[in-house]
N, C-alpha and C positions, 0 to 999 in steps of 0.2 A: 434173582429171578431174571431169566433171559427174555428176549423179545417175544418168542413164541409162547412162553408161559404167561406173559402179559396178555397175549391174544386169547389164550385159553381162559384166563380169568374174566376177560370181557365177555366171552361167549357164555360162561356160566352165570354172569350177572345180568344178562339181557333176557328179555321176554319176547321181543318181536324182532327176530334177526332176518335181514334181507341180504341176498347175495346177488350182486350185479356183475355184468361183464360188458365188453365193448360191442358196438354195433357191427353187423356182418360177422356173426359168430363163426368161430372156427373150432377145430378139434381141441385146442388148448383151453379156450374159454368155456366150452361145453364140459370138457373133462375136469377142469379145476373146479368148476361150479358144482358139478354133481359129486365129485370126490369130497369137497368141503361139506356139502349138504349132508351126505351120509355119515361123515365123521361127527358133525354137530349132533346128529341124531343119536349116534353111539354115546355121546356125552350126556344124553338124556334131555337135550333141548330140541326145539323146533325151529325151522328156518324155511324161508320161501325164496326161490330163485326168480328174479325179474330180469329178463333180457330185452333189449330193444326190438329184436326181430328174430325170425326163424333161421336156424342153421341150415346148411346144405343137406339135401335129402340123404346123402350117403352116410351121414352121421346118425340117422334116426333109427338105427338098429338098437341103440341104447334106449332105455326107458326115460323119456324126456317129459313124461306126464306131470312132473313136478315143476316144470318151467312155465312161468307166465310170460306172455309176450306183449310188449307195449303196443305194437302195431295191430294186435288182434283183440286184446282185452284192456284197453287204456284205462277204463274206470277202475277195474280190479287192481291193476298195477299201481295206479295213483293212490288208491286207498291203502294198499299194502305198504307203499313207501312212506306215506304220511304217518302211518302208525308205527313205523320202525323205531326201535331204540338202539339199533346197531346195524350199520350197513357195511358189507364187505364190497370192496372195489377190486375185482380180480382181472388181471391181464390187461389193464389199461393205466396210463400214466397221467391222464388229464380228463376233466369232466366232460369236455366236448366229444370225447370218444364214444359216449353212449347215445349220441343223437340229441337234437334240440329238446325234444319232449321230455326224455328222461333226465337230461342235463338240468332242466329247470327244477324237476322234483329233487334231484340229488343235491343241488346247491341250496335249495330251500329247506332241506331236512335239517333240523337242529341237533339230531342225535350224533353220537360218535361214529366216525368212519374209519375203516381199516383198509389200507391199500396193500395188496400182495401182487407184485408185478415184476417183470424183468426187462421192461423197456427203458430207453434212455430218457433223461430229463424229466423226472416225475414232478408234478405240481405239489405244492406244499399245502394241501387242503385236508389231509386225513389227520386223525388223532394219533394213529399208529401207522407208520410206513415201513413196509418190507420191500425194498427196491434192490434187487440183486441182478444187475445187468449182465453179469458174466454167466448166469444160470440159463440153461437152454429153454426153460418153459416155466410158466406159473404152476403147472401141475407138479413139477418137481418140488417147488417151494411148498406146496400143500403137504407133500410127503415129509418135508423137513418140519413143518408145523406139527404134524402128527408125532414124529419121532422126538423132536427136541422139546415138546411139551410133556414128554414122558408117557405117550400112549401108543407106542408101536404095537403093543399087544392087541389094540383094537383094529389094526389094519387087516381087512379081509377082502374077499373077492369083490364084494359090492362096492366098497370104497376104492379098491385098487384098480379095477377095470377101467373106469373113465380116466383115472390118473395116468395109467399106461398109455391109453389112447392119446391123451394130451401131449405126453412126452414124445410119443412116436410121430405124431403129425407135425409138431413144432420143430423137430430135428430132421425132417425129411427122411424118415426111416433111419435115423441115427447117422446120417451122413454129414451133417453140418459141423463146422468147427466148434460150435457151442457145446457139443457133447464132450464131457470130461470124465475122468475116472469115477468121480462121485456119481455121475449120471448112471453108470452101470451098477454101482453099488445100490443105488435107489431101485433100479430095475430088478436087481436080485431080490430085494426085500419084497417087491410086488409079486414076483414069481413065487417066493416062499409063502406068501399070503394066499396063494391059490389062483392068481390071475391067469386066465387061459390065453397066453400071448398069441398062440397060433390061430385061435379063433378071431382075435381082434384083427390080425393081419388079413385073414380071409375076408372078413366083413368089409374092410376098407378097400381091398384090392379086387375082389371078385363081385362087384356090384354095378358094373357098367351097364348103361342102357344102350340100345342100338343107336339112338339119336345122339347120345353123348360121344360115342366112338366116331360116328360119321362127322360130327362137328369138329372133333379134334383132327380127324383125317383131312378135312377140308382146310382147316386153319394151317396145318403143317404143309400141305401140298400147294395151296393157292395163296395164302396170306403171309407166309414167312418171308421177311425181308432181312437179309444178312448184310451187315456192314462189316465186310471182311477185314478192312484196314484197322478197325477198332475191336474186332472180335465180339461184337454186340449184335443181337438180333431182335427184331420187333415183329409182333403179330398184332394186327388191328382187326376188330370185328364190329361191324355196324349193327344197329338194331334190326335191320332187315335180314342180315345174314344170320343173326342169332335166332330170329323168328323162323327162318326157313328150316332150321334144324331143331325146332322145339326146345330151345334153350331152357334149362332149369338151373337154379342157383347152384354153383359148384362145378358145373360142366366144364369150365375152362381152367379150373384150379391147377391141373397138372401140366398145362402147356408150357409154363416157364421152365419146369424141370426137364421137359422133353427138349426144349431148346438148349439148356445147359448140358445136355448129354451129347451134343455135337462136339466133336473133337476140337479143342482149342478155344471154345467159346468162353468168354469171360462174364458176360451179362446177358440177361433176357428181360425184355419188356413186353408185357401183354396188356392191351387195353380194350375194353368193351364199351359200347354205347348203351347206357341204361339210365332210365329215369331222367333223361334230358342232359346227361353229362357223360364224360368219358371216365370210367373208373380204371385206374392203372395199377398194375402189379409190377414191381421192380425186384429182380433177383440177380445176384452176382456171386462169384466165387472168390474166396481168399481175402485176407486182410488188406492186400494191396489193391483190391478193386471194390472199395465201398461204393454203394449206390444210394444210400439214404440222403446224402447231401443234394444229389441231383433231384430227388423227389421233393425234398423240403424247399429248396431254393427256386424251383421252377414249376412245381405242380401241387402246391398246397398240401404236401404230405410229409412223410417221415417214417421212421421205424428203426429197425436194426441196420447195422452196417451192410449186411448182405441180403436183407429182406425188408422191403418197404412198400408203402402204398401211396397213392396220390390220386388227383383228379384234374380234369381239364374241362372248362366250359366252352372250349373251341369245337369246331367240327372235327370229324375223323381226319380229313385231309389236313386241316390246319394243325391238329395235334401231332400228326406224323411229321409235318414240316418242322415244327418246334423241336421235336425229339431229335431229328437229324441235325438241327443247329446246335443243340446243347450237348449232345453226346461227346463231341470232340473236346469239350471243356473239362471232361472228367476221365476220359480214356485216351491213352497215348496211341497215336497212329503208328502202325508198324508196317 
């Protein structure tokens, strides 16, 4: 019995299955959660998705009615997690990634836990751990679960559409080095199952609001600071600037990729002032330019080598100053 068959056995033995994912949901956490949910249903079992908070609006063309949110219905999430006899931990490697409220519930739950994730340095708390750091997305690992447990015949459009979304978004439209030949083999299986890939691309790409485009235009024209000697650029946005452009969650997500599209750019750092802190997104290109160590050693963060997150409790100006001071420690001056 392989690891995925063990997971299938745990699913079939459970009565109250809960699927969790990390705080600040993205396409992969939403996609892997929904894909797993629909697969579990195909196995004749029931499950409930409990997420810490809402995903960006541009992901809500999917049917997310099955997702309970801790910050909206805390009593319902609490009751659901307390009654669970199996909890899936998708797309995160440590309990603190679900936020303090859900973290307390997760750590207090006496039931078996199964981690399926692709981030570095997983905590040793689950009963079963699938940690494949070379794989591009957790959504791809859910496809592996379906196939390697012997149920590829169950893969259909309903299961496959959110999984395609997860792979698409976590690979930057298949541009990141994490994309491997196996990734395309998995995508082919999803297309064979009837996943309308062109519709998914349209839903993600053609849903801009006027305020989102204006915010991005302002950020690129007025707030872009390029450190040419290090081939690194920074964008900072204060809470007042975000409010001026009617900021909605997800409106700044594409800014880092816009920066990296500048010829010769090695890394992009975007931070926004929200909830009293600076939330920072770090992106870089190539194995020779990892940025996760900068995030973890100076900004209480971490993540993949070329895609990480962090935070700062300094002011906007102070955070900018700190970034300018530490960037030379990680990027060679040219």
